[in-house]
C-alpha positions in Angstrom: 0.0 0.0 0.0 1.2 3.5 -0.9 3.7 2.0 -3.4 4.0 4.0 -6.6 5.9 3.0 -9.8 8.8 5.3 -10.7 9.8 5.5 -14.3 13.0 6.8 -15.8 13.9 8.0 -19.3 17.4 7.1 -20.3 18.6 8.5 -23.7 21.6 6.6 -25.0 24.0 8.0 -27.5 27.2 6.6 -28.9 29.6 8.9 -27.2 33.1 10.0 -28.4 36.5 10.8 -27.1 35.8 14.5 -28.1 34.1 16.6 -25.5 32.9 18.9 -28.2 30.9 15.9 -29.8 29.5 14.8 -26.3 28.5 18.3 -25.1 25.4 18.9 -27.2 24.2 15.3 -26.5 24.7 15.7 -22.8 22.9 19.1 -22.9 19.7 17.3 -23.9 19.4 16.1 -20.4 19.3 19.7 -19.1 16.8 20.7 -21.7 14.4 17.9 -21.0 14.6 18.4 -17.2 13.5 22.0 -17.7 10.0 20.7 -18.6 9.7 17.2 -17.0 7.6 14.7 -18.9 4.6 13.7 -16.8 4.9 10.1 -15.8 8.7 10.2 -15.9 10.4 10.5 -12.5 14.1 10.7 -13.7 15.7 11.7 -17.0 19.3 11.0 -17.9 21.6 10.8 -21.0 24.0 7.8 -21.1 27.0 7.3 -23.5 27.7 3.8 -24.9 31.4 4.2 -24.9 34.5 6.5 -24.6 33.1 8.9 -22.0 31.1 9.0 -18.9 28.3 8.7 -18.0 28.4 5.2 -19.3 25.1 3.2 -19.5 26.0 1.1 -16.5 26.7 4.2 -14.5 23.3 5.7 -15.3 21.4 2.4 -14.6 23.2 2.2 -11.3 22.0 5.8 -10.6 18.4 4.8 -11.5 18.7 2.0 -8.8 19.7 4.5 -6.2 16.7 6.7 -7.3 14.3 3.7 -6.7 13.4 3.5 -10.3 11.2 0.5 -11.3 11.0 0.9 -15.0 13.4 2.5 -17.5 12.4 3.6 -21.0 15.8 3.4 -22.9 15.7 5.5 -26.0 18.7 5.0 -28.5 19.8 8.4 -30.0 21.0 6.8 -33.2 19.9 8.0 -36.6 18.9 4.5 -37.9 19.1 0.9 -36.9 22.7 -0.4 -36.6 24.8 -3.0 -34.8 25.0 -0.5 -32.0 21.2 -0.1 -31.6 20.3 -3.7 -32.4 23.2 -5.6 -30.8 25.5 -3.6 -28.5 22.9 -1.6 -26.5 20.5 -4.6 -26.0 23.4 -6.7 -24.8 24.7 -4.1 -22.5 21.3 -3.7 -21.0 20.7 -7.5 -20.6 17.8 -7.4 -23.0 19.6 -9.7 -25.4 22.2 -12.5 -25.2 24.7 -12.8 -28.0 27.9 -14.3 -26.6 30.0 -13.0 -29.6 28.7 -9.4 -29.0 29.2 -9.6 -25.2 32.8 -10.9 -25.7 33.6 -8.0 -28.1 31.9 -5.5 -25.7 34.0 -6.7 -22.8 37.2 -6.6 -24.8 36.3 -2.9 -25.6 35.9 -2.2 -21.9 32.2 -2.0 -21.9 30.4 -2.6 -18.5 27.3 -4.8 -18.8 24.3 -3.9 -16.8 23.1 -6.2 -14.1 19.9 -4.9 -12.7 16.3 -6.0 -11.6 14.9 -2.8 -13.1 12.5 -3.4 -15.9 13.9 -1.9 -19.1 12.1 -1.2 -22.4 14.1 -0.3 -25.4 12.6 2.4 -27.8 13.1 3.2 -31.5 15.9 5.0 -33.3 15.4 8.5 -34.9 14.6 7.1 -38.3 11.1 6.3 -37.2 9.0 9.4 -38.0 10.1 12.5 -39.9 12.4 14.1 -37.4 15.4 13.3 -39.6 13.8 15.0 -42.6 13.1 18.1 -40.5 16.6 18.4 -39.3 18.0 18.1 -42.9 15.5 20.6 -44.2 16.1 23.4 -41.6 19.7 24.1 -42.5 19.2 23.7 -46.3 16.5 26.5 -46.0 19.0 28.8 -44.2 21.7 28.2 -46.9 19.4 28.6 -49.9 19.4 31.8 -51.8 17.9 31.1 -55.2 16.4 27.6 -55.3 16.1 27.4 -59.0 19.9 27.6 -59.4 20.7 25.3 -56.6 21.4 21.6 -56.1 21.3 19.8 -52.8 23.8 16.9 -51.9 22.9 14.9 -48.8 25.6 12.9 -47.1 25.4 10.3 -44.2 27.3 7.4 -42.9 25.8 4.3 -41.3 26.0 0.6 -40.9 26.2 -1.1 -44.3 24.4 -4.1 -42.9 21.3 -2.0 -42.6 21.7 -0.4 -46.1 17.9 -0.8 -46.7 17.1 1.6 -43.9 19.7 4.2 -45.2 18.5 3.9 -48.7 15.0 4.7 -47.6 16.2 7.5 -45.3 18.3 9.2 -48.0 15.5 8.9 -50.6 13.0 10.2 -48.1 15.2 13.1 -47.3 15.6 14.0 -50.9 11.8 13.9 -51.4 11.2 16.0 -48.3 13.6 18.7 -49.5 11.9 18.9 -53.0 8.5 18.9 -51.3 9.2 21.7 -49.0 11.4 24.0 -51.1 11.6 25.0 -54.8 14.9 23.1 -55.3 14.4 20.5 -57.9 17.9 18.9 -58.0 19.0 16.5 -55.1 21.4 13.7 -54.8 22.5 11.6 -51.8 25.3 9.3 -50.8 26.2 7.0 -47.8 29.9 7.7 -47.2 31.8 5.3 -44.9 33.9 6.9 -42.1 37.7 7.2 -42.8 37.3 7.1 -46.6 38.6 9.7 -49.1 35.7 12.2 -49.1 36.9 13.9 -52.2 37.0 10.7 -54.1 33.5 9.7 -52.9 31.7 12.9 -53.7 33.6 14.7 -56.4 31.7 12.9 -59.1 28.4 14.0 -57.6 29.5 17.5 -57.3 30.7 17.6 -60.9 27.3 16.1 -62.0 25.4 18.7 -60.0 27.7 21.6 -61.2 26.8 20.7 -64.8 23.2 21.5 -64.0 23.3 24.1 -61.2 25.3 27.2 -60.3 25.3 26.5 -56.5 25.6 23.3 -54.6 24.4 22.9 -51.0 25.9 20.0 -49.1 24.1 18.9 -46.0 24.9 15.9 -43.7 22.7 13.6 -41.7 24.9 13.5 -38.5 24.0 13.7 -34.9 26.9 15.9 -33.7 29.3 16.2 -36.7 28.9 18.6 -39.8 30.0 18.3 -43.4 32.0 21.6 -43.3 34.5 20.1 -40.7 34.6 16.9 -42.6 35.3 18.8 -45.9 37.9 20.9 -44.2 39.7 17.9 -42.7 39.8 16.1 -46.1 41.0 19.1 -48.1 37.8 19.5 -50.0 37.6 23.2 -49.3 40.6 23.7 -51.5 40.0 21.0 -53.9 37.2 22.4 -56.0 39.4 23.7 -58.9 38.0 21.1 -61.2 34.5 22.4 -60.7 35.4 26.1 -60.9 37.3 25.8 -64.1 34.4 24.5 -66.1 31.8 26.3 -64.1 33.3 29.6 -62.8 30.0 30.8 -61.4 29.2 27.8 -59.3 29.9 27.6 -55.6 29.8 24.6 -53.2 28.5 25.5 -49.7 29.2 22.9 -47.0 26.8 23.1 -44.1 28.2 23.7 -40.6 25.0 22.4 -39.0 24.5 19.1 -37.4 21.4 17.7 -35.8 22.9 18.8 -32.5 23.0 21.5 -31.2 21.2 23.3 -34.0 18.0 21.2 -33.9 18.1 20.2 -30.3 14.6 21.6 -29.6 13.2 19.5 -32.5 15.1 16.4 -31.1 13.7 17.1 -27.6 10.2 17.4 -29.0 10.7 13.9 -30.7 12.0 12.4 -27.5 9.0 13.7 -25.6 6.5 12.5 -28.2 8.0 9.0 -28.3 8.1 8.8 -24.6 4.6 10.0 -24.2 3.4 7.4 -26.8 5.1 4.7 -24.8 3.7 5.8 -21.5 0.2 5.8 -23.0 0.5 2.3 -24.3 2.6 0.5 -21.7 
């Protein structure tokens, strides 16, 4: 008698060695706690690897808070081995001996708790990705009829079907919500030569349009920094010789922090939907 269920929302992101990458993700916790979700007693952000607070640390904190149920929401753009294998195994929701062995070798701490844990969807369910792609493109756009859009992303090739659908959906969403009629997209693996991967697409777009807007689908990274690191900002001579009036503009916007309000709104909506149907 007098017992009440306490429910926590735990948002799980990948995490990075870079504090700059982690900061906007961790800031979501502060934003969400400014307007607590009715039915949620405790809200935290956890990182899968590299930096604290790790998933195990946050679940231990939930135990100290007397939490009975955790709604774990993976802050990943689309399904991947991280969202479908690593996180479920860390949380004890799935048993894959090979995955658990790899996680332990990487220093991950597996969760051992009696708390009831429910795992939610990735960001690819719904139109939140499309919104965060469109917003910076609209800011960069000056004359839509003279512009092309190139959308870049990186993801798990084992889930290529999800990525093909997401990239095609993003292109369609841009065309539907702007006057831009030329779009292209490519999934580019991390660590590859960006110039080699996207130069053919830029050349193709430059033959049709005077200005190319390049936008990425990344949680906390942007295509401007990627282009700068790969030397792309200085490697446009092939385009400018044949098309002197064209200009390639690389977006400096990532999903976070630029679209953190929209991400928070998505988190609230998904959490409320779970609360109503649990």
